[in-house]
C-alpha positions as CSV (number, residue, x, y, z in Angstrom):
1,M,4.4,-24.9,16.5
2,T,1.0,-26.0,15.9
3,F,-2.0,-23.3,15.1
4,E,-3.9,-23.9,18.2
5,E,-0.4,-23.3,20.3
6,W,-0.2,-20.2,18.3
7,A,-3.7,-19.2,18.8
8,D,-3.1,-19.8,22.6
9,S,-0.1,-17.9,23.0
10,H,-1.6,-14.9,21.2
11,K,-5.3,-15.1,23.1
12,D,-4.8,-11.4,24.1
13,D,-5.1,-10.1,20.5
14,L,-7.4,-12.8,19.2
15,S,-11.3,-13.5,19.9
16,A,-13.5,-16.4,19.1
17,V,-15.6,-16.1,16.0
18,Q,-18.1,-18.3,14.2
19,Q,-18.6,-16.9,10.9
20,S,-20.6,-18.1,8.1
21,D,-19.8,-19.5,4.7
22,E,-21.5,-16.4,3.4
23,E,-19.7,-14.2,5.6
24,I,-16.2,-15.7,4.4
25,R,-17.5,-15.8,0.9
26,D,-17.9,-11.7,1.5
27,L,-14.3,-11.5,2.8
28,L,-13.1,-13.2,-0.5
29,L,-15.1,-10.6,-2.7
30,I,-13.5,-7.7,-0.8
31,A,-10.1,-9.3,-1.3
32,S,-11.1,-9.8,-5.3
33,R,-12.0,-6.0,-5.5
34,E,-8.7,-4.9,-3.7
35,I,-6.7,-7.2,-6.0
36,N,-9.0,-5.7,-9.1
37,D,-8.3,-2.2,-7.6
38,A,-4.6,-2.8,-7.5
39,M,-4.6,-3.8,-11.0
40,T,-5.9,-0.1,-12.4
41,V,-4.6,2.1,-10.1
42,A,-1.7,4.7,-11.3
43,S,0.8,4.8,-8.5
44,P,3.0,2.1,-7.0
45,E,2.2,3.2,-3.7
46,G,-1.6,2.6,-4.3
47,K,-1.0,-1.0,-6.3
48,L,1.0,-2.1,-3.0
49,G,-1.6,-0.7,-0.9
50,H,-4.4,-2.5,-2.2
51,A,-2.4,-5.7,-2.7
52,H,-1.7,-5.4,1.0
53,N,-5.1,-4.9,1.8
54,A,-6.2,-7.9,0.0
55,C,-3.7,-10.0,1.6
56,L,-5.1,-8.7,5.0
57,V,-8.3,-10.0,4.5
58,L,-7.3,-13.3,3.0
59,A,-5.6,-13.7,6.5
60,A,-8.7,-12.3,8.0
61,A,-10.8,-14.9,6.1
62,V,-8.6,-17.9,6.6
63,L,-8.4,-17.0,10.3
64,S,-12.2,-16.9,11.0
65,S,-12.6,-20.2,9.3
66,R,-10.1,-21.6,12.1
67,G,-12.8,-19.9,14.7
68,Y,-10.7,-16.7,15.4
69,R,-10.0,-13.0,14.6
70,V,-7.9,-10.3,15.5
71,R,-9.4,-8.3,17.9
72,K,-10.0,-4.7,16.3
73,G,-7.9,-2.3,17.9
74,S,-5.2,-4.6,18.9
75,P,-1.8,-2.9,18.9
76,A,-0.3,-5.3,16.1
77,H,-3.7,-5.8,14.3
78,H,-2.2,-5.9,10.7
79,W,1.1,-7.6,12.0
80,R,-1.0,-10.4,13.6
81,L,-2.9,-11.2,10.6
82,I,-0.2,-11.4,8.4
83,E,1.8,-13.6,10.9
84,S,-1.1,-15.9,11.3
85,L,-0.8,-17.1,7.7
86,E,2.1,-19.2,8.8
87,F,0.0,-21.1,10.9
88,T,-3.3,-21.0,8.8
89,M,-1.9,-21.6,5.3
90,N,1.6,-23.1,6.1
91,L,3.1,-20.2,4.8
92,S,6.9,-20.1,4.8
93,Q,8.4,-17.7,7.2
94,G,10.1,-16.0,4.3
95,K,7.0,-15.4,2.5
96,V,5.3,-14.1,5.8
97,K,8.5,-11.7,6.0
98,E,7.9,-10.5,2.7
99,L,4.1,-10.0,3.2
100,Q,5.3,-8.1,6.5
101,D,8.0,-6.3,4.6
102,Y,5.2,-4.9,2.4
103,R,3.1,-3.9,5.4
104,K,5.9,-1.6,6.4
105,K,6.2,-0.2,3.1
106,R,2.8,0.5,2.9
107,S,2.7,2.3,6.2
108,L,5.6,4.2,5.1
109,S,4.2,5.3,2.0
110,I,1.2,6.3,3.4
111,Y,2.1,8.2,6.8
112,D,5.9,9.3,5.9
113,R,7.1,9.6,2.6
114,T,6.6,9.2,-1.4
115,G,7.9,7.5,-4.0
116,I,9.3,4.9,-1.8
117,V,7.6,2.0,-3.5
118,T,9.1,0.9,-7.0
119,N,7.0,-0.7,-9.8
120,S,8.6,-3.7,-9.1
121,E,7.8,-3.9,-5.6
122,A,4.3,-3.0,-6.0
123,E,4.0,-5.7,-8.8
124,S,5.5,-8.5,-6.5
125,A,3.2,-7.4,-3.9
126,L,0.3,-7.9,-6.7
127,S,1.8,-11.3,-7.5
128,S,1.8,-12.2,-3.8
129,A,-2.0,-11.2,-3.0
130,R,-3.1,-13.4,-6.2
131,Q,-1.5,-16.5,-5.2
132,L,-2.6,-16.1,-1.9
133,Q,-6.1,-15.4,-3.2
134,R,-5.8,-18.7,-5.2
135,A,-4.2,-20.6,-2.1
136,V,-6.9,-19.6,0.4
137,E,-9.9,-20.3,-2.2
138,E,-8.8,-23.7,-2.7
139,K,-8.3,-24.5,1.3
140,L,-11.6,-23.0,2.2
141,S,-13.2,-24.6,-1.2
142,I,-15.4,-21.4,-0.7
143,G,-16.0,-20.0,-4.6
144,T,-16.7,-16.0,-5.0
């Protein structure tokens, strides 16, 4: 499926947007802040949460560079942002699934249980966020 086909098949969840380089740069700065916060937070849940937030903002940045955003209030807002990376960044389905798994863990750790995120998972999420950050910045050619 192409990006255009993906966007067309999810038009109920997406809206057209025109963002300037400055607005996209701001999103990249937010992602950098989240990654920096992930490196300093004490708990694995906090580290994973900040890393996941960085991935969401990076997905939003690259999606907006293609002229779309996920509608706020969409029932699957975070899920759809992560899914978009397969079509905006050519991430493998396996990598997208990994990021979706972090999303699920983050949600469980905030709303349901404590102690479910391991240090290894948190470090892996942070590593994934850093890799995605480098790839998005390279693709967009917009430095922060």
